[in-house]
N, C-alpha and C positions, 0 to 999 in steps of 0.2 A: 510501562507507558513511555518512558524516555526513549527506549529502543525503537518503539514504533514511530515516535515523532522524528527521530533522526533519519529513519528509513524514508519517510515522506519527504524530508528536506532534500535528501540526496537524489530522490527521484525527480523532484522539481528542478534541482540544479542540472541534472543530466539532460532533462527535456529542454531546459533553457539553452544549454550549450548546443544541442542538436538543432534547435530551431534557428540558431544564429549562424549555422554553417552556410557560408556563401561562396566557399572556395570550390571551383570545379575540378574534376579529375584532369590529369594530363591526357594528351591525345595518345591513343593506342599506336604503337610503333611497329615497323616491319610488317605492315599489312600487305599480304601477297597472295596470289593464286598459288595453289599447290596441285600437283598432278604427278602421275607416274605412267609408264608405258601401259599399265593395266587399267588406268582410269578411263571410264567410258567417255566418249566425245561429248555427250550431252549432260555431263556433270559439271557444275560450277562450285568449286571448293576453295575456301580461303582460310587463312590463319593469321594471327597477330600476337604480338607480345602484350602482356597486361599493362593497362594504364595504372597509375598510382593516384592516391587521394589522401588528404589529410585525415579523413575519417575512414574511408573505405569505399571501393567501387562496388556498386550493387548490381548493375546490369550493363549490357552492351546493346546498342541499337544498330542493326544492319540495314543499309539503304541500297536498293537496286534501282539504277536509273533515276536517282533522286527521290525515290519514294520509300518510306519506311516499310520494310518487309518483315523484319523479325526483331523481337526483344528477347534476349536470352540472359539467364542468370550468370553472374560472375562465378567462374569455377577456379578455385584456388589449388586444385590438385596438380596443376602444372604451371609453368611459367608463361605459357601461351594458351590461346583459346582457338577453337576450330568450328567451322560451320560449313555444311555442304548442302547443295540443292541438286536433286537428281532429276533426270529425264526432262530437262528444260526444253521448251519449244524453240524452234529456230529463231535466232535473233542475236543482238549484241547486248551484253549485260555488263554494266559498269557498277561496281560495288564500292562502298565506303563504310566505315564503322565509327561510332563515337561511344564514349563511356559516360555513365551517369551514376551519381552517388545516391544514397538513400534520401537526401534532402532535395533531390531533383535537379541538382546542378549538373550541367552537361559539358563535356569537353568539346573542343573543336572536332570537326570531322577529320578522319585520317586521309591519307592519300587515296586516290581512286585507282582501282585496277579493273581492267575490262577483259572479257572473253567472248568470242563469237561462237555460237552453236550453229552448225550447218550439217544436218544429217538428212538422209533421204527417206526416212520413215517418220511417221507422225507420233508425237508423244501425247500422253494424257495430261490433263491440267496438273500443275505442281502444287496446287492448294485447293481447298474446298470451293465448290461452285454450285449455282442453282441448276439442278438437273431435272426437276419436274414441277409442273404447275397444273393443279386441278381447279378448273373454273366451271363447276356444274351449277345448276340453278339452285337458288335458295342459299342454304348454309353449307352445302357440300363443296367446301373449298379447302385446299391444302397446298403447301409449298414443300418441296423436297430438296435437301442439300446433300451432295455426294462428295465422297473423298476417294479419288482414284489414284492416290499416291501410295507409297510403301511405308509411310509414317502416320502416326496418330496426331490429331490436332486438338488443342484445347479451345473450345468454342467461346470461352470467355473473352478471347481476343476479337471476336466477330460480332456483328449485329446485322439485323435486317431493318430496312426502313421502307415506308410506303408513301407515295405521293398520289394524292387523290385528284382525279378529273383533270389531269394536265396542268396542275397548279404550278409546276416548275420548282416547287420547294418540297422538302421532306416533312411530312406531317406527323408521323408516328414512328417511334423507334421500338423495335423488339430486341430484347437481350435474351440470350440463351440461358437456360437454368444453370445455377452455380455448379461448378465441377463437372460440366458436361464435356466428355471426350468423344470425338468422332474418330473411331478406329479406321484403319486402312480398309478400303473396299466396302465401307458401310455407308448408310444414309441416315439422315435425321429428318423426320417429317413433322411439320407444324400444321395443325388443322384447326378449323373452327370448332368451338365447343359443341355446337349442335349438329355436327356432321353425322350423317346417317349411314355412311359406308366407310370401308377401309379402316375401321377402328383398330384392327389388329396391327396396322402399320404405323400408327400415330405414336410419336415420342413426346409431344407436348401440345397443349391446346392454348390458343390465343385468339380472341375475337377481333382485336384491333388490326394485326398484321394480315389477317385473312378476310378482312372486310373489304374485298376488292371486287371490281368489275373489269371488263375487258379494256377499259381506258385508264386504269390505275397502273402505277409503276412500282415494282418491287426492286429494291437495290440491296446487294450484299456488300458489306463493309468489313475491312480488317483495320484495326486501330483507327476506326472512323474514316478510313479512306475508301471511297467508292470504287469497286472494281468489277462488279458483275451485275447484270440487270435482266429483268423481264419487263419489256415495254421501253418507251422512250420518254425520258424526263422532259416535261413541258409539252408533250403531244397529247391533246385531248381526244384524238380520234380513237375508235375502237380497233385495237390491234389483235385481241384474242376474243373470239366470239364465245358466248355462253354455251355451256354443255360440251366443252372440249377439255381434253387432257393433253398437254404437250410435254414431250420428253426429249432430252438430248441423249441420243443413242449412238451417234457417230460424230467424228470430227470432219465437218465440211466448212467450218469457219473457226476463228480463234476462240478458245475457251480457257478462262473466263473472258468476258468482254462487256463493256458498257454500251456497246452498239447492239441493238436487238434486231434480228431478222427471223421472223417466224418460219421462213422457208428452210432454215437450217435445223428445225425441230421436227420430230415425228409428231403427227397429229392423230388423236383417237377421239371418235365421237362417242358421247354418252350412250351406253347400251343398257343402263339401269344397274350396272354392277361396278364394283371397284376396279379400276384399270389394273390389268395384270402386271404392268411394269412399275407401278407405284410401290415404293419400299424396297427396291432392288437396285444395287449399284453395278452398272456395267456400261461400257463405252467401247464401241468399235473404233479402234485407232489405227488399224492397219489398212487404211483406204489408199492403197498404192498401185492397184492394178490399172493397166491401160485398157479400160473397158471399151473405149470407143474403137480403137484399132484392133485390140485383141490379137496382135500379131504373133505373140509367142504364148505357148502353154507349157506347163511343167507337169509331168506325170511319172509315176504315181505320186500323189500328194494328199495325205501324208505318205512319206517315204518309209517303207518298212524294210527294204533291202539296201544294198550298197550302191545302187545305180539309179539315177534319175534320167529321164529323157525329155527332149525338147521337141515340141511340135511347132513348125513355122508355116506361115503362109507364103505362097509363091516361091518356095524353095530359097528363102532368104538365108544368107550365110551368117553364122554367129561369130563375131570377131573376138568377143571377150565375155567371160562370166566371172563375177565375183560374188562371194557369199559373206554376209555380215551378220553377226549375232545381234541380239536385241539390245546389247550395251554399246553398239557401234564399233565393235572390233572386227576387223577384216580377218576371216579365218580361212579363206580360200580365194585364189585368183588364177585364172588360166586363159591363155589365148589360143589353146589347142583343144578344140571340141570335135572329136572324131565321131562320125555317124550320129551326130546330134544327141550324144549321151555323155554322162559325167559320172565318174567314180566318186562316191561320197563316203567311202568306208572309214575315212579318218575324221568325219564330222560327227560329233557327239549328239546324243538326243537333245532336242530342244526346238525352239522357234527361231527361224532365220529369215533373212531377206536376200533374195537372189536378184542380182542386177545383171541384165543381159544387154550387151551392146552390139548393134548391127548397123554399121555405117554411122549415120547421124541420128539414128533412132535408139532410144533407151527404154527398156521396160523393166519394172521392178515388181517382184512377186513374193508373196509370203510363202515360206516352205516350212512344213512341220516334219522334223526328223524323228521317227519312232524307233 
């Protein structure tokens, strides 16, 4: 009995000391961008030396352009910590990090480092986004979330919110089921409990977040920060008519985005069945062809041999051809194109982008090397 009483006293004392911890960690130091000649142009990678704390650092928070992007656990296996973001869309990214202890005390932000991404191909979203929206009559309603990255995401960091009838405020919050992981190239579908179609594609049922009409707004949040939307917050007009399924299938506008334009979504009218695209993760991101002019063509494509040929209009002269892999690395460049053909025997199998320059005109084409 005495032993038990002593244990309880020690636990109380330990808890009391923890509750009184008001000392923040030190600022992480030597926060810097890291790269090598092999690092793809659209990767943003950083590392820093560990902060210290009187009790212990628990997590690090990474901010991109002033917005909290990632919370990662302190890793004691090394004297520094590392984080990388791959296939970032074109833009300028300024990063900083702070440390937080188990009591919630936060250090000041570190110094800020910036990197510009400027590639001539389009990247898929680097975090989950709203990819599909089923707005059929009655309770046949569903929302689809996609992950087009190469990593898995813990959806406990995310939530959905709905704003009814252009209210301008968020009325209901949906949290994903505990321990829900959204794997790479997969989707998560939330549907109304009374849905009569697509039940094989549903991962969770919720009547609140799917109680929508065409003038309600759905927002996707990470760490309670609004970053993707269906509809316009505060707009009471009908943006999505009943009996439609809309799906993001290609990049013709930034994804994710809090600005909604239905013209950048594919629209399918209710035919009485579950839409064939619901429950599948895909996104056409290689929208780089000059379709209006169509001045140059590459054939054969896919290329099965060691030679590709170029077809031009009006006998245009090709001044330069460069070939870039999907990681942004230049693997070939030539200013000598004889008889409008090119030897690619040294190009390995894979997907590439061919940039053709003729005078002031540039054309970019996807090439598959088999």
